Structures are given as structure tokens and as C-alpha cells.
C-alpha positions in Angstrom: 63.1 67.6 120.8 61.3 67.9 117.5 60.5 71.6 118.0 64.3 72.4 118.6 65.2 70.6 115.4 62.6 72.5 113.5 63.8 75.8 115.0 67.4 74.9 114.0 66.3 74.2 110.4 64.4 77.5 110.3 67.4 79.4 111.6 69.7 77.6 109.2 67.4 78.4 106.3 67.2 82.1 107.2 71.0 82.4 107.6 71.6 80.5 104.4 69.2 82.7 102.6 70.9 85.8 103.9 74.3 84.5 102.7 72.8 83.8 99.3 71.4 87.3 99.1 74.8 88.8 99.9 76.4 86.5 97.3 73.9 87.5 94.7 74.4 91.2 95.4 78.1 90.8 95.2 77.8 88.9 91.9 75.6 91.7 90.5 78.4 94.2 91.1 80.8 92.3 89.0 81.4 93.1 85.4 81.3 96.9 86.1 84.4 99.0 85.8 87.6 97.9 84.0 88.1 94.5 82.5 89.9 91.8 84.5 93.6 91.8 84.1 95.1 89.3 81.6 96.3 86.1 83.2 98.8 85.6 80.4 102.4 86.4 81.2 103.8 86.1 77.7 103.1 85.5 74.0 106.7 84.7 72.9 109.9 83.6 74.5 111.4 87.1 74.4 108.6 88.3 76.7 110.3 86.3 79.5 113.6 87.0 81.4 115.7 85.1 83.9 116.1 86.7 87.3 117.7 85.8 90.7 115.2 83.7 92.7 115.0 85.1 96.3 118.2 86.8 97.5 121.3 85.1 96.2 122.5 84.6 92.6 123.8 81.4 91.2 127.4 82.6 91.8 126.4 82.9 95.5 124.8 79.5 96.0 121.3 80.6 94.9 119.0 79.8 92.0 117.1 81.7 89.3 113.6 81.9 87.9 111.7 83.1 84.8 109.3 86.1 85.0 107.6 88.4 82.4 110.0 91.0 81.1 107.5 93.7 82.0 107.7 92.8 85.7 111.5 92.7 85.9 112.1 96.3 87.3 109.5 95.9 90.0 110.7 92.5 90.9 114.3 93.6 91.2 113.3 96.7 93.3 111.4 94.5 95.7 114.1 91.8 95.8 116.8 94.3 96.7 114.7 95.9 99.4 113.7 92.5 100.8 117.3 91.1 100.7 119.1 94.2 102.0 120.2 92.4 105.2 120.9 89.0 103.6 124.4 87.6 103.4 125.1 85.2 100.5 128.0 82.7 100.2 130.7 82.9 97.6 130.0 79.4 96.1 128.7 78.5 92.7 125.3 76.9 92.9 124.6 73.4 91.5 120.8 74.2 91.2 119.6 73.1 87.7 117.9 76.5 87.2 121.3 78.1 87.0 121.9 76.7 83.5 118.4 77.1 82.2 116.8 79.7 79.9 113.5 81.5 80.0 110.8 80.6 77.5 107.0 81.2 77.1 104.9 78.1 77.6 101.2 78.5 77.1 101.3 82.1 78.3 103.4 81.4 81.4 107.2 82.2 81.7 109.1 79.0 82.6 112.7 77.8 82.7 114.1 75.0 80.5 117.4 73.6 79.5 118.8 75.3 76.5 118.6 73.4 73.2 121.6 71.2 72.6 124.2 72.4 70.0 124.4 68.9 68.5 122.5 68.2 65.3 119.3 66.2 65.7 120.5 63.2 63.6 123.5 62.7 65.9 126.1 63.5 63.1 129.1 65.5 64.2 129.5 69.0 62.7 
């Protein structure tokens, strides 16, 4: 019984060592070639746009989302292709995203309620 446990540990060590060698070889290859793509979607609010989320617009019972402006054309092309056979209802959505605006939050495009038109001190205009 002791011999079989010892063999198991040797096999485990050999396999673990091989996996480590492959990881190290893979890690050595990193850093070559082009730099990693930026993970930042935006720098300012105008870098973001509101688009239809999934297939149906807010006027058809759907919702919307914020994406980087530079990705809008590709997103719309893909959405139209993906949704070609989708039938939407003719009903105005009550989803909160339908009244929200796109903005840039720490490099990510998000949706938020628009600023209120009332003055901050509560006085009437």
C-alpha cells in the first residue's frame, strides 16, 4: 500500500512538473508582438452611444444599452443579422433603460437617468 501511494506521488509530481513547464513556456511567449488591446471603452460621455439592446426597440417593447461609439456600426450590423427573423410587438416599453442616457464611467459606457431640469436649490425657474 505504501509503494502505491509513493508511485502516485511520483506520477503526480511528474505530471505537475510537465504542466508547469508548459505554463512557463506559454508565459515566455507573452509580451511579444502587438500590445494588448485597451480595456477602456471611453474617456468622455460623447464616446458612448445608446443602442437597441437585443432585437426590439423601446417602441416595440424592448430596451436599450450603452456601447462605445466606435463599436456602433459593427453592433448594429450584427444585431440586424441576428434579429432578422424576430417579430417585435408594437407596444411602448416600460423598461427604465428607455429613458436613460449614455455616459462614460471610469472608462466604461453605462446608462443613467438624465440630469433633472430643476435647479439644485429647489427654486422654481
